[in-house]
C-alpha positions as CSV (number, residue, x, y, z in Angstrom):
1,X,10.1,86.4,-11.7
2,X,7.3,88.3,-10.0
3,X,5.3,85.1,-9.7
4,X,8.4,83.3,-8.3
5,X,8.9,85.9,-5.6
6,X,5.3,86.0,-4.7
7,X,5.0,82.3,-4.1
8,X,7.1,82.0,-0.9
9,X,5.3,84.9,0.6
10,X,1.9,83.4,-0.1
11,X,3.0,80.1,1.3
12,X,4.5,81.7,4.4
13,X,1.2,83.2,5.5
14,X,-0.6,79.9,6.2
15,X,2.6,78.7,7.9
16,X,2.5,81.6,10.4
17,X,-1.3,81.1,10.9
18,X,-0.9,77.4,11.5
19,X,2.0,78.2,13.9
20,X,-0.2,80.6,15.9
21,X,-3.0,78.0,15.9
22,X,-0.7,75.3,17.1
23,X,0.6,77.6,19.7
24,X,-2.8,78.3,21.0
25,X,-3.7,74.6,21.3
26,X,-1.2,73.7,24.0
27,X,-2.2,76.9,25.8
28,X,-5.8,75.9,25.9
29,X,-5.0,72.4,27.0
30,X,-2.7,73.8,29.8
31,X,-5.5,76.1,30.9
32,X,-8.0,73.3,30.9
33,X,-5.6,71.1,32.9
34,X,-5.0,73.8,35.5
35,X,-8.8,74.5,35.8
36,X,-9.5,70.7,36.4
37,X,-6.6,70.5,38.9
38,X,-8.0,73.5,40.8
39,X,-11.5,72.1,40.8
40,X,-10.3,68.7,41.9
41,X,-8.5,70.3,44.9
42,X,-11.6,72.3,45.7
43,X,-13.7,69.2,45.7
44,X,-11.3,67.4,48.0
45,X,-11.4,70.4,50.5
46,X,-15.3,70.5,50.2
47,X,-15.7,66.8,50.9
48,X,-13.2,66.9,53.8
49,X,-15.2,69.9,55.3
50,X,-18.5,68.1,54.8
51,X,-17.1,64.9,56.4
52,X,-15.8,66.8,59.4
53,X,-19.1,68.6,59.9
54,X,-21.0,65.3,59.7
55,X,-18.7,63.7,62.2
56,X,-19.2,66.4,64.9
57,X,-23.0,66.9,64.2
58,X,-23.6,63.2,65.0
59,X,-21.8,63.7,68.4
60,X,-23.7,66.9,69.2
61,X,-26.9,64.9,69.3
62,X,-25.6,63.1,72.4
63,X,-24.1,59.6,72.7
64,X,-23.9,58.3,69.1
65,X,-24.1,54.7,70.3
66,X,-27.4,55.4,72.1
67,X,-28.7,57.3,69.1
68,X,-27.8,54.6,66.7
69,X,-29.0,51.7,68.9
70,X,-32.4,53.4,69.5
71,X,-34.2,54.6,72.7
72,X,-35.4,51.1,73.6
73,X,-32.0,49.5,73.3
74,X,-30.6,47.5,76.1
75,X,-27.1,48.3,77.6
76,X,-25.7,45.3,75.8
77,X,-27.1,46.5,72.5
78,X,-25.6,49.9,73.1
79,X,-22.3,48.4,73.9
80,X,-22.4,46.3,70.8
81,X,-23.1,49.4,68.6
82,X,-20.3,51.3,70.4
83,X,-17.9,48.5,69.5
84,X,-19.2,48.1,66.0
85,X,-18.6,51.7,65.1
86,X,-15.5,52.2,67.2
87,X,-17.2,54.7,69.5
88,X,-15.2,53.5,72.5
89,X,-12.0,54.8,70.9
90,X,-10.5,58.2,71.7
91,X,-12.2,61.1,69.8
92,X,-9.2,61.8,67.7
93,X,-8.9,58.2,66.6
94,X,-12.7,58.1,65.8
95,X,-12.3,61.2,63.7
96,X,-9.3,59.8,61.8
97,X,-11.1,56.5,61.2
98,X,-14.2,58.3,60.0
99,X,-12.3,60.4,57.5
100,X,-10.5,57.4,56.1
101,X,-13.7,55.5,55.7
102,X,-15.4,58.5,54.1
103,X,-12.7,58.7,51.6
104,X,-13.4,55.1,50.8
105,X,-17.2,55.8,50.6
106,X,-17.7,53.6,53.7
107,X,-20.3,55.2,56.0
108,X,-21.3,52.0,57.7
109,X,-24.6,50.1,57.4
110,X,-28.1,51.4,57.7
111,X,-29.6,51.1,61.1
112,X,-33.0,50.2,59.6
113,X,-32.2,48.0,56.7
114,X,-28.8,46.7,57.5
115,X,-27.6,47.4,54.0
116,X,-24.5,49.4,53.1
117,X,-25.4,53.1,53.5
118,X,-23.6,54.4,50.4
119,X,-25.0,51.6,48.3
120,X,-28.5,52.4,49.4
121,X,-28.0,56.1,48.6
122,X,-26.6,55.2,45.2
123,X,-29.6,53.0,44.4
124,X,-31.9,56.0,45.1
125,X,-29.9,58.6,43.2
126,X,-31.0,57.7,39.6
127,X,-34.6,58.4,40.5
128,X,-33.7,61.9,41.8
129,X,-31.5,62.6,38.8
130,X,-34.3,61.5,36.4
131,X,-36.8,63.8,38.1
132,X,-34.4,66.8,38.2
133,X,-33.4,66.4,34.5
134,X,-37.0,66.1,33.4
135,X,-37.9,69.3,35.4
136,X,-35.0,71.3,34.0
137,X,-35.8,70.2,30.4
138,X,-39.4,71.1,30.8
139,X,-38.3,74.4,32.4
140,X,-36.2,75.3,29.4
141,X,-38.9,74.3,26.9
142,X,-41.3,76.7,28.5
143,X,-39.3,79.5,29.9
144,X,-36.9,80.3,27.0
145,X,-39.7,80.8,24.4
146,X,-41.9,82.6,26.9
147,X,-39.0,84.8,28.1
148,X,-38.0,85.7,24.5
149,X,-41.6,86.6,23.6
150,X,-41.9,88.9,26.7
151,X,-38.5,90.4,26.2
152,X,-39.0,91.1,22.5
153,X,-41.9,93.6,23.3
154,X,-41.7,94.3,27.0
155,X,-44.1,97.3,26.7
156,X,-46.8,95.3,24.8
157,X,-50.1,94.7,26.6
158,X,-50.0,90.9,26.3
159,X,-46.4,90.8,27.3
160,X,-47.0,93.0,30.3
161,X,-49.9,90.8,31.5
162,X,-47.8,87.7,31.0
163,X,-44.9,89.3,32.9
164,X,-47.3,90.0,35.8
165,X,-48.4,86.4,35.9
166,X,-44.8,85.2,35.9
167,X,-44.0,87.5,38.8
168,X,-46.9,86.1,40.8
169,X,-46.0,82.5,39.9
170,X,-42.5,83.1,41.2
171,X,-43.8,83.2,44.7
172,X,-45.8,79.9,44.5
173,X,-44.1,76.9,46.1
174,X,-43.7,73.8,43.9
175,X,-45.4,71.5,46.4
176,X,-48.6,73.6,46.3
177,X,-48.7,73.2,42.5
178,X,-48.1,69.5,43.1
179,X,-51.1,69.2,45.4
180,X,-53.3,71.0,43.0
181,X,-52.2,68.8,40.1
182,X,-52.8,65.6,42.2
183,X,-56.4,66.8,42.9
184,X,-57.1,67.6,39.3
185,X,-55.3,64.9,37.2
186,X,-55.1,62.0,39.7
187,X,-58.2,62.3,41.9
188,X,-60.9,64.0,39.7
189,X,-59.8,63.0,36.2
190,X,-57.9,59.8,37.0
191,X,-55.5,60.5,34.1
192,X,-52.1,60.3,35.8
193,X,-50.7,58.4,38.8
194,X,-49.8,60.5,41.8
195,X,-47.4,58.2,43.7
196,X,-44.4,56.1,42.9
197,X,-42.5,55.6,39.7
198,X,-44.0,52.5,38.4
199,X,-44.6,53.8,34.9
200,X,-43.3,56.5,32.6
201,X,-46.4,58.7,33.2
202,X,-45.7,58.7,37.0
203,X,-42.9,61.2,36.4
204,X,-45.2,63.8,34.7
205,X,-46.8,65.4,37.8
206,X,-43.7,65.7,40.0
207,X,-41.7,67.0,37.1
208,X,-44.3,69.6,36.2
209,X,-44.5,70.6,39.9
210,X,-40.7,71.1,40.1
211,X,-40.7,73.0,36.7
212,X,-43.5,75.3,38.0
213,X,-41.1,76.5,40.6
214,X,-38.3,77.0,38.1
215,X,-40.1,78.5,35.1
216,X,-40.9,82.0,36.5
217,X,-37.3,82.6,37.5
218,X,-35.8,81.5,34.2
219,X,-38.4,83.4,32.2
220,X,-37.6,86.7,34.0
221,X,-33.9,86.2,33.3
222,X,-34.4,85.4,29.6
223,X,-36.9,88.3,29.1
224,X,-34.6,90.8,30.8
225,X,-31.6,89.7,28.7
226,X,-33.6,89.7,25.5
227,X,-35.0,93.2,26.2
228,X,-31.5,94.5,26.9
229,X,-30.0,92.8,23.8
230,X,-32.8,94.2,21.5
231,X,-31.3,97.7,22.1
232,X,-27.8,96.7,20.9
233,X,-26.3,98.2,17.7
234,X,-25.9,94.8,15.9
235,X,-29.7,94.2,16.3
236,X,-30.5,97.5,14.7
237,X,-28.0,96.8,12.0
238,X,-29.7,93.4,11.3
239,X,-33.1,95.0,11.2
240,X,-31.8,97.7,8.8
241,X,-30.5,95.0,6.5
242,X,-34.0,93.6,6.1
243,X,-34.0,90.8,8.6
244,X,-37.4,90.0,10.1
245,X,-38.1,90.4,13.8
246,X,-38.3,86.7,14.3
247,X,-35.0,86.1,12.5
248,X,-33.3,88.7,14.5
249,X,-34.5,87.3,17.8
250,X,-33.8,83.6,17.0
251,X,-30.4,84.1,15.2
252,X,-28.9,87.2,17.0
253,X,-30.7,88.0,20.2
254,X,-31.3,84.6,21.8
255,X,-27.7,83.3,21.5
256,X,-26.4,86.3,23.4
257,X,-29.3,86.4,25.9
258,X,-29.0,82.7,26.8
259,X,-25.5,83.1,28.4
260,X,-27.0,84.3,31.7
261,X,-29.8,81.8,31.4
262,X,-27.3,79.0,31.1
263,X,-25.7,79.9,34.4
264,X,-29.2,80.0,36.1
265,X,-30.2,76.6,34.6
266,X,-27.0,75.0,36.0
267,X,-27.8,76.5,39.4
268,X,-31.3,75.3,39.2
269,X,-30.2,71.7,38.4
270,X,-27.9,71.8,41.4
271,X,-30.7,73.0,43.6
272,X,-33.0,70.2,42.4
273,X,-30.4,67.6,43.1
274,X,-30.3,68.7,46.7
275,X,-33.7,70.3,47.2
276,X,-36.4,68.1,45.6
277,X,-37.2,66.7,49.1
278,X,-40.7,67.9,49.5
279,X,-41.9,67.0,46.0
280,X,-40.5,63.5,46.4
281,X,-42.4,63.1,49.7
282,X,-45.6,64.5,48.2
283,X,-45.5,62.1,45.2
284,X,-43.9,59.2,47.2
285,X,-41.1,59.3,44.6
286,X,-38.4,56.8,45.7
287,X,-35.5,59.2,45.3
288,X,-32.7,60.5,47.5
289,X,-34.8,63.2,49.1
290,X,-37.4,60.9,50.4
291,X,-34.7,58.5,51.7
292,X,-33.0,61.4,53.6
293,X,-36.3,62.5,55.2
294,X,-37.1,59.0,56.3
295,X,-33.6,58.5,57.6
296,X,-33.7,61.7,59.6
297,X,-37.0,60.6,61.2
298,X,-35.6,57.2,62.1
299,X,-32.2,58.6,63.2
300,X,-30.5,56.5,60.6
301,X,-27.3,58.5,60.6
302,X,-25.2,56.3,58.3
303,X,-27.7,57.0,55.5
304,X,-27.9,60.7,56.3
305,X,-24.1,61.0,56.3
306,X,-23.8,59.1,53.0
307,X,-26.6,61.1,51.4
308,X,-25.2,64.5,52.5
309,X,-21.8,63.5,51.3
310,X,-23.1,62.4,47.9
311,X,-25.3,65.5,47.4
312,X,-22.4,67.9,48.3
313,X,-20.2,66.2,45.6
314,X,-23.0,66.2,43.0
315,X,-23.8,69.9,43.6
316,X,-20.1,70.8,43.2
317,X,-19.7,68.7,40.0
318,X,-22.9,70.3,38.6
319,X,-21.6,73.8,39.2
320,X,-18.2,72.9,37.7
321,X,-19.9,71.5,34.6
322,X,-21.9,74.8,34.3
323,X,-18.7,76.9,34.5
324,X,-17.1,74.7,31.8
325,X,-20.1,75.1,29.6
326,X,-20.2,78.9,30.0
327,X,-16.5,78.9,29.1
328,X,-17.3,77.1,25.9
329,X,-20.3,79.4,25.1
330,X,-18.5,82.6,25.9
331,X,-14.7,82.8,25.0
332,X,-14.4,85.9,27.1
333,X,-14.8,83.8,30.3
334,X,-11.9,81.6,29.1
335,X,-9.7,84.6,28.8
336,X,-10.6,85.8,32.2
337,X,-9.6,82.5,33.7
């Protein structure tokens, strides 16, 4: 009889556990749906604000028709541009038309090439993303091991010297590193190309130049987090249990120390999407940054508007993906939301 009475109790425990698990699943799905809805509304507001800013910035430069037609345009050409872009309509109507077209990703045609502005921006975007992702990957491959090594023994002589070099390197612009790399590897040694993206090796120098700007910052964050985590009780417990220093760092310290580093990496990727302009110009890399600079010089405002709109959306989506990743890595952040 004892066995018979124990059986329902034993069977009931898994049932309650599964009930709790099934109850948590809809809650997580609801929380994810609410977060996505909130982010989507924020994206709409952001893109609306960016579109409004672009609309009025173009008009602050003077007569948009004269700007778009060029300084040497005849009155008939200016009138044609004004009619083409609806610039002879009332300002409120122009604004409403611009917002509707921006929502449809229609920013007009390029003044220089005559191609659709958004299409031209979209064609340049993969080159910028390729360069940014390569730089971030190289950044993590260098900064995480280096930061873990420095943080594991912050008072060591070698670590202190390396930390000093990292601090100095933090103040060196990426384009300066790029110019030095061109002089050494392209001009003197002739090992790597310095312009364009005609081959796989063409991405090495610009990616290294961008990574040189990122590595010191990520290294300092990782080293500080590792040094702080090394003083935690669970680390001392693992060492007392006989785990080697390397095992403790790899299995226990780094997973905790990389949470802050993951947030920084996401921010760095967002910065590269919008801020690799100078490197793209230095290496004649056919990306979005070089296109923007050329368009600003040539007063090609449809391209500038499409590029700024695209970059704003990409930066927002990158930050959103970073927040979602942090929520997966650290359940405490999910509970806070």
